[in-house]
N, CA, C and O atoms as a GROMACS GRO file, in nm:
protein
  344
    1MET      N    1   0.085  -0.118   0.000
    1MET     CA    2   0.000   0.000   0.000
    1MET      C    3   0.089   0.124   0.000
    1MET      O    4   0.199   0.122   0.056
    2SER      N    5   0.042   0.227  -0.062
    2SER     CA    6   0.120   0.351  -0.062
    2SER      C    7   0.105   0.424   0.071
    2SER      O    8   0.037   0.377   0.162
    3SER      N    9   0.169   0.537   0.079
    3SER     CA   10   0.162   0.610   0.205
    3SER      C   11   0.026   0.677   0.220
    3SER      O   12  -0.044   0.704   0.122
    4VAL      N   13  -0.009   0.703   0.345
    4VAL     CA   14  -0.136   0.765   0.377
    4VAL      C   15  -0.111   0.873   0.482
    4VAL      O   16  -0.023   0.859   0.567
    5ARG      N   17  -0.189   0.979   0.476
    5ARG     CA   18  -0.179   1.086   0.574
    5ARG      C   19  -0.275   1.055   0.688
    5ARG      O   20  -0.395   1.036   0.667
    6LEU      N   21  -0.221   1.049   0.809
    6LEU     CA   22  -0.302   1.028   0.929
    6LEU      C   23  -0.316   1.160   1.002
    6LEU      O   24  -0.218   1.233   1.020
    7VAL      N   25  -0.437   1.192   1.043
    7VAL     CA   26  -0.466   1.315   1.116
    7VAL      C   27  -0.528   1.276   1.249
    7VAL      O   28  -0.620   1.195   1.254
    8TYR      N   29  -0.478   1.336   1.357
    8TYR     CA   30  -0.524   1.302   1.491
    8TYR      C   31  -0.594   1.422   1.555
    8TYR      O   32  -0.551   1.536   1.538
    9PHE      N   33  -0.701   1.395   1.629
    9PHE     CA   34  -0.779   1.501   1.692
    9PHE      C   35  -0.794   1.478   1.842
    9PHE      O   36  -0.787   1.365   1.890
   10ALA      N   37  -0.815   1.590   1.914
   10ALA     CA   38  -0.848   1.590   2.057
   10ALA      C   39  -0.746   1.510   2.138
   10ALA      O   40  -0.626   1.525   2.117
   11TRP      N   41  -0.792   1.426   2.232
   11TRP     CA   42  -0.696   1.357   2.318
   11TRP      C   43  -0.617   1.250   2.245
   11TRP      O   44  -0.513   1.208   2.296
   12VAL      N   45  -0.662   1.205   2.129
   12VAL     CA   46  -0.578   1.113   2.050
   12VAL      C   47  -0.452   1.188   2.008
   12VAL      O   48  -0.341   1.135   2.019
   13ARG      N   49  -0.468   1.310   1.961
   13ARG     CA   50  -0.355   1.394   1.920
   13ARG      C   51  -0.263   1.422   2.039
   13ARG      O   52  -0.141   1.413   2.028
   14GLU      N   53  -0.323   1.456   2.152
   14GLU     CA   54  -0.243   1.489   2.271
   14GLU      C   55  -0.160   1.370   2.317
   14GLU      O   56  -0.043   1.386   2.353
   15ARG      N   57  -0.217   1.252   2.316
   15ARG     CA   58  -0.145   1.134   2.364
   15ARG      C   59  -0.038   1.087   2.267
   15ARG      O   60   0.069   1.043   2.309
   16ILE      N   61  -0.065   1.097   2.137
   16ILE     CA   62   0.035   1.056   2.038
   16ILE      C   63   0.144   1.162   2.028
   16ILE      O   64   0.260   1.130   2.001
   17GLY      N   65   0.106   1.288   2.049
   17GLY     CA   66   0.206   1.395   2.050
   17GLY      C   67   0.228   1.461   1.916
   17GLY      O   68   0.329   1.530   1.897
   18LYS      N   69   0.137   1.442   1.822
   18LYS     CA   70   0.149   1.509   1.692
   18LYS      C   71   0.010   1.525   1.630
   18LYS      O   72  -0.082   1.448   1.658
   19ASP      N   73  -0.002   1.626   1.544
   19ASP     CA   74  -0.129   1.655   1.476
   19ASP      C   75  -0.155   1.559   1.362
   19ASP      O   76  -0.267   1.513   1.341
   20GLU      N   77  -0.048   1.528   1.290
   20GLU     CA   78  -0.062   1.442   1.172
   20GLU      C   79   0.073   1.383   1.135
   20GLU      O   80   0.177   1.427   1.184
   21GLU      N   81   0.069   1.284   1.049
   21GLU     CA   82   0.191   1.223   0.997
   21GLU      C   83   0.159   1.146   0.871
   21GLU      O   84   0.044   1.111   0.845
   22GLU      N   85   0.260   1.121   0.794
   22GLU     CA   86   0.247   1.041   0.672
   22GLU      C   87   0.318   0.909   0.700
   22GLU      O   88   0.436   0.908   0.737
   23ILE      N   89   0.247   0.797   0.682
   23ILE     CA   90   0.310   0.667   0.704
   23ILE      C   91   0.279   0.574   0.589
   23ILE      O   92   0.181   0.592   0.517
   24THR      N   93   0.364   0.474   0.573
   24THR     CA   94   0.339   0.368   0.476
   24THR      C   95   0.288   0.248   0.553
   24THR      O   96   0.352   0.201   0.648
   25LEU      N   97   0.174   0.198   0.512
   25LEU     CA   98   0.111   0.087   0.583
   25LEU      C   99   0.152  -0.047   0.522
   25LEU      O  100   0.169  -0.057   0.400
   26PRO      N  101   0.167  -0.148   0.605
   26PRO     CA  102   0.193  -0.283   0.553
   26PRO      C  103   0.074  -0.331   0.469
   26PRO      O  104  -0.039  -0.285   0.489
   27GLU      N  105   0.098  -0.421   0.377
   27GLU     CA  106  -0.009  -0.474   0.292
   27GLU      C  107  -0.118  -0.544   0.372
   27GLU      O  108  -0.231  -0.556   0.325
   28SER      N  109  -0.085  -0.589   0.492
   28SER     CA  110  -0.183  -0.660   0.575
   28SER      C  111  -0.286  -0.566   0.639
   28SER      O  112  -0.386  -0.614   0.693
   29VAL      N  113  -0.264  -0.436   0.633
   29VAL     CA  114  -0.358  -0.340   0.692
   29VAL      C  115  -0.462  -0.303   0.586
   29VAL      O  116  -0.436  -0.224   0.496
   30LEU      N  117  -0.581  -0.364   0.600
   30LEU     CA  118  -0.685  -0.347   0.500
   30LEU      C  119  -0.808  -0.273   0.549
   30LEU      O  120  -0.881  -0.214   0.470
   31THR      N  121  -0.832  -0.275   0.682
   31THR     CA  122  -0.952  -0.213   0.737
   31THR      C  123  -0.912  -0.109   0.842
   31THR      O  124  -0.797  -0.100   0.884
   32ALA      N  125  -1.011  -0.030   0.882
   32ALA     CA  126  -0.986   0.069   0.988
   32ALA      C  127  -0.940  -0.001   1.116
   32ALA      O  128  -0.852   0.049   1.186
   33GLY      N  129  -1.000  -0.114   1.147
   33GLY     CA  130  -0.959  -0.191   1.265
   33GLY      C  131  -0.815  -0.240   1.255
   33GLY      O  132  -0.741  -0.236   1.353
   34ASP      N  133  -0.776  -0.287   1.136
   34ASP     CA  134  -0.637  -0.329   1.114
   34ASP      C  135  -0.542  -0.211   1.138
   34ASP      O  136  -0.436  -0.227   1.196
   35LEU      N  137  -0.583  -0.093   1.093
   35LEU     CA  138  -0.500   0.026   1.111
   35LEU      C  139  -0.478   0.054   1.259
   35LEU      O  140  -0.365   0.080   1.302
   36LEU      N  141  -0.585   0.050   1.338
   36LEU     CA  142  -0.572   0.077   1.481
   36LEU      C  143  -0.478  -0.024   1.547
   36LEU      O  144  -0.395   0.013   1.630
   37THR      N  145  -0.491  -0.150   1.511
   37THR     CA  146  -0.403  -0.254   1.565
   37THR      C  147  -0.258  -0.227   1.526
   37THR      O  148  -0.167  -0.239   1.609
   38HIS      N  149  -0.235  -0.192   1.400
   38HIS     CA  150  -0.100  -0.162   1.354
   38HIS      C  151  -0.041  -0.042   1.427
   38HIS      O  152   0.074  -0.046   1.471
   39LEU      N  153  -0.119   0.064   1.441
   39LEU     CA  154  -0.068   0.184   1.507
   39LEU      C  155  -0.028   0.155   1.651
   39LEU      O  156   0.072   0.208   1.700
   40LYS      N  157  -0.105   0.071   1.720
   40LYS     CA  158  -0.072   0.039   1.860
   40LYS      C  159   0.064  -0.030   1.871
   40LYS      O  160   0.125  -0.029   1.978
   41SER      N  161   0.112  -0.090   1.763
   41SER     CA  162   0.241  -0.159   1.765
   41SER      C  163   0.358  -0.062   1.742
   41SER      O  164   0.474  -0.104   1.749
   42LEU      N  165   0.329   0.065   1.714
   42LEU     CA  166   0.435   0.160   1.680
   42LEU      C  167   0.502   0.225   1.800
   42LEU      O  168   0.603   0.294   1.785
   43GLY      N  169   0.447   0.205   1.919
   43GLY     CA  170   0.512   0.263   2.035
   43GLY      C  171   0.413   0.290   2.146
   43GLY      O  172   0.291   0.282   2.129
   44GLU      N  173   0.469   0.321   2.262
   44GLU     CA  174   0.389   0.339   2.383
   44GLU      C  175   0.286   0.451   2.370
   44GLU      O  176   0.174   0.438   2.418
   45GLU      N  177   0.324   0.561   2.304
   45GLU     CA  178   0.229   0.672   2.291
   45GLU      C  179   0.108   0.633   2.207
   45GLU      O  180  -0.004   0.675   2.236
   46TYR      N  181   0.128   0.554   2.103
   46TYR     CA  182   0.016   0.506   2.021
   46TYR      C  183  -0.069   0.407   2.100
   46TYR      O  184  -0.192   0.412   2.098
   47GLU      N  185  -0.001   0.319   2.170
   47GLU     CA  186  -0.071   0.219   2.250
   47GLU      C  187  -0.160   0.286   2.355
   47GLU      O  188  -0.273   0.244   2.378
   48MET      N  189  -0.109   0.392   2.418
   48MET     CA  190  -0.186   0.463   2.519
   48MET      C  191  -0.304   0.538   2.455
   48MET      O  192  -0.415   0.536   2.508
   49ALA      N  193  -0.280   0.603   2.342
   49ALA     CA  194  -0.384   0.681   2.276
   49ALA      C  195  -0.496   0.592   2.224
   49ALA      O  196  -0.613   0.633   2.222
   50LEU      N  197  -0.462   0.472   2.181
   50LEU     CA  198  -0.560   0.383   2.116
   50LEU      C  199  -0.596   0.264   2.204
   50LEU      O  200  -0.648   0.164   2.155
   51GLU      N  201  -0.568   0.276   2.333
   51GLU     CA  202  -0.590   0.166   2.428
   51GLU      C  203  -0.733   0.112   2.419
   51GLU      O  204  -0.755  -0.009   2.420
   52HIS      N  205  -0.829   0.201   2.411
   52HIS     CA  206  -0.970   0.161   2.400
   52HIS      C  207  -1.015   0.186   2.257
   52HIS      O  208  -1.098   0.273   2.230
   53ASP      N  209  -0.957   0.108   2.165
   53ASP     CA  210  -0.979   0.134   2.023
   53ASP      C  211  -1.125   0.123   1.980
   53ASP      O  212  -1.163   0.176   1.876
   54ASN      N  213  -1.208   0.053   2.058
   54ASN     CA  214  -1.348   0.040   2.022
   54ASN      C  215  -1.423   0.173   2.026
   54ASN      O  216  -1.529   0.185   1.964
   55VAL      N  217  -1.370   0.274   2.096
   55VAL     CA  218  -1.437   0.404   2.101
   55VAL      C  219  -1.377   0.504   2.002
   55VAL      O  220  -1.432   0.613   1.983
   56ILE      N  221  -1.266   0.469   1.939
   56ILE     CA  222  -1.202   0.559   1.845
   56ILE      C  223  -1.284   0.566   1.717
   56ILE      O  224  -1.321   0.463   1.660
   57ARG      N  225  -1.313   0.688   1.672
   57ARG     CA  226  -1.386   0.709   1.548
   57ARG      C  227  -1.284   0.725   1.435
   57ARG      O  228  -1.176   0.781   1.455
   58VAL      N  229  -1.320   0.675   1.318
   58VAL     CA  230  -1.231   0.679   1.203
   58VAL      C  231  -1.304   0.743   1.085
   58VAL      O  232  -1.419   0.711   1.058
   59ALA      N  233  -1.235   0.834   1.016
   59ALA     CA  234  -1.288   0.893   0.893
   59ALA      C  235  -1.186   0.870   0.783
   59ALA      O  236  -1.068   0.901   0.799
   60VAL      N  237  -1.232   0.816   0.671
   60VAL     CA  238  -1.147   0.793   0.555
   60VAL      C  239  -1.187   0.893   0.448
   60VAL      O  240  -1.303   0.898   0.407
   61ASN      N  241  -1.090   0.973   0.404
   61ASN     CA  242  -1.118   1.078   0.306
   61ASN      C  243  -1.239   1.161   0.348
   61ASN      O  244  -1.325   1.194   0.267
   62GLN      N  245  -1.244   1.195   0.478
   62GLN     CA  246  -1.344   1.280   0.541
   62GLN      C  247  -1.485   1.218   0.548
   62GLN      O  248  -1.584   1.290   0.561
   63GLU      N  249  -1.493   1.085   0.541
   63GLU     CA  250  -1.620   1.016   0.560
   63GLU      C  251  -1.605   0.914   0.670
   63GLU      O  252  -1.512   0.833   0.668
   64HIS      N  253  -1.696   0.917   0.767
   64HIS     CA  254  -1.691   0.822   0.879
   64HIS      C  255  -1.707   0.679   0.828
   64HIS      O  256  -1.789   0.652   0.741
   65VAL      N  257  -1.627   0.589   0.885
   65VAL     CA  258  -1.636   0.448   0.849
   65VAL      C  259  -1.638   0.364   0.976
   65VAL      O  260  -1.591   0.407   1.082
   66GLU      N  261  -1.694   0.245   0.965
   66GLU     CA  262  -1.689   0.147   1.073
   66GLU      C  263  -1.552   0.081   1.073
   66GLU      O  264  -1.482   0.084   0.971
   67HIS      N  265  -1.513   0.024   1.184
   67HIS     CA  266  -1.380  -0.038   1.196
   67HIS      C  267  -1.361  -0.155   1.100
   67HIS      O  268  -1.247  -0.188   1.066
   68ARG      N  269  -1.468  -0.218   1.056
   68ARG     CA  270  -1.453  -0.333   0.966
   68ARG      C  271  -1.444  -0.291   0.818
   68ARG      O  272  -1.422  -0.375   0.731
   69GLU      N  273  -1.461  -0.162   0.790
   69GLU     CA  274  -1.461  -0.114   0.651
   69GLU      C  275  -1.319  -0.096   0.598
   69GLU      O  276  -1.226  -0.069   0.673
   70SER      N  277  -1.306  -0.111   0.468
   70SER     CA  278  -1.177  -0.102   0.400
   70SER      C  279  -1.120   0.039   0.404
   70SER      O  280  -1.193   0.138   0.397
   71ILE      N  281  -0.988   0.047   0.415
   71ILE     CA  282  -0.918   0.174   0.403
   71ILE      C  283  -0.824   0.172   0.282
   71ILE      O  284  -0.744   0.263   0.263
   72VAL      N  285  -0.835   0.069   0.200
   72VAL     CA  286  -0.749   0.054   0.082
   72VAL      C  287  -0.772   0.172  -0.012
   72VAL      O  288  -0.886   0.204  -0.046
   73GLY      N  289  -0.664   0.237  -0.051
   73GLY     CA  290  -0.673   0.350  -0.142
   73GLY      C  291  -0.699   0.483  -0.074
   73GLY      O  292  -0.713   0.586  -0.141
   74ALA      N  293  -0.707   0.484   0.058
   74ALA     CA  294  -0.733   0.608   0.131
   74ALA      C  295  -0.616   0.706   0.114
   74ALA      O  296  -0.500   0.666   0.114
   75ARG      N  297  -0.648   0.832   0.100
   75ARG     CA  298  -0.546   0.938   0.096
   75ARG      C  299  -0.526   0.998   0.234
   75ARG      O  300  -0.415   1.035   0.272
   76GLU      N  301  -0.637   1.008   0.310
   76GLU     CA  302  -0.631   1.067   0.443
   76GLU      C  303  -0.721   0.988   0.537
   76GLU      O  304  -0.835   0.954   0.503
   77ILE      N  305  -0.668   0.959   0.656
   77ILE     CA  306  -0.745   0.890   0.758
   77ILE      C  307  -0.734   0.972   0.886
   77ILE      O  308  -0.625   1.003   0.932
   78ALA      N  309  -0.851   1.005   0.942
   78ALA     CA  310  -0.854   1.083   1.066
   78ALA      C  311  -0.899   0.993   1.180
   78ALA      O  312  -0.989   0.911   1.164
   79LEU      N  313  -0.836   1.010   1.295
   79LEU     CA  314  -0.871   0.935   1.415
   79LEU      C  315  -0.908   1.033   1.525
   79LEU      O  316  -0.836   1.130   1.550
   80PHE      N  317  -1.021   1.008   1.590
   80PHE     CA  318  -1.063   1.098   1.697
   80PHE      C  319  -1.151   1.024   1.795
   80PHE      O  320  -1.210   0.921   1.764
   81PRO      N  321  -1.158   1.079   1.917
   81PRO     CA  322  -1.240   1.017   2.021
   81PRO      C  323  -1.388   1.041   1.994
   81PRO      O  324  -1.423   1.120   1.906
   82PRO      N  325  -1.475   0.974   2.068
   82PRO     CA  326  -1.618   0.996   2.050
   82PRO      C  327  -1.655   1.141   2.075
   82PRO      O  328  -1.593   1.209   2.157
   83MET      N  329  -1.756   1.187   2.005
   83MET     CA  330  -1.805   1.323   2.024
   83MET      C  331  -1.879   1.330   2.158
   83MET      O  332  -1.946   1.236   2.199
   84THR      N  333  -1.864   1.443   2.225
   84THR     CA  334  -1.931   1.462   2.353
   84THR      C  335  -2.007   1.593   2.351
   84THR      O  336  -1.992   1.674   2.260
   85GLY      N  337  -2.088   1.611   2.452
   85GLY     CA  338  -2.158   1.738   2.465
   85GLY      C  339  -2.286   1.742   2.383
   85GLY      O  340  -2.327   1.642   2.324
   86GLY      N  341  -2.349   1.859   2.382
   86GLY     CA  342  -2.475   1.868   2.310
   86GLY      C  343  -2.503   2.005   2.263
   86GLY      O  344  -2.606   2.029   2.200
   0.00000   0.00000   0.00000
């Protein structure tokens, strides 16, 4: 897979320590869930930020996707915590 731009929001950004980055994903990373699992293997800050990955929201090319949906061909993937407030 080619490289993809990852954008982090709110406490995901704070825990990882960066707003965004460009990474090359292994061919085995096919879904949003695969991405979260892969990112957790990149270091302690990712593991801490994505510890409760079931609550992390994912947007591919600015469209929300479920964790089981494909990210193949994505140009930008955003990760953020659940929305709060009203």
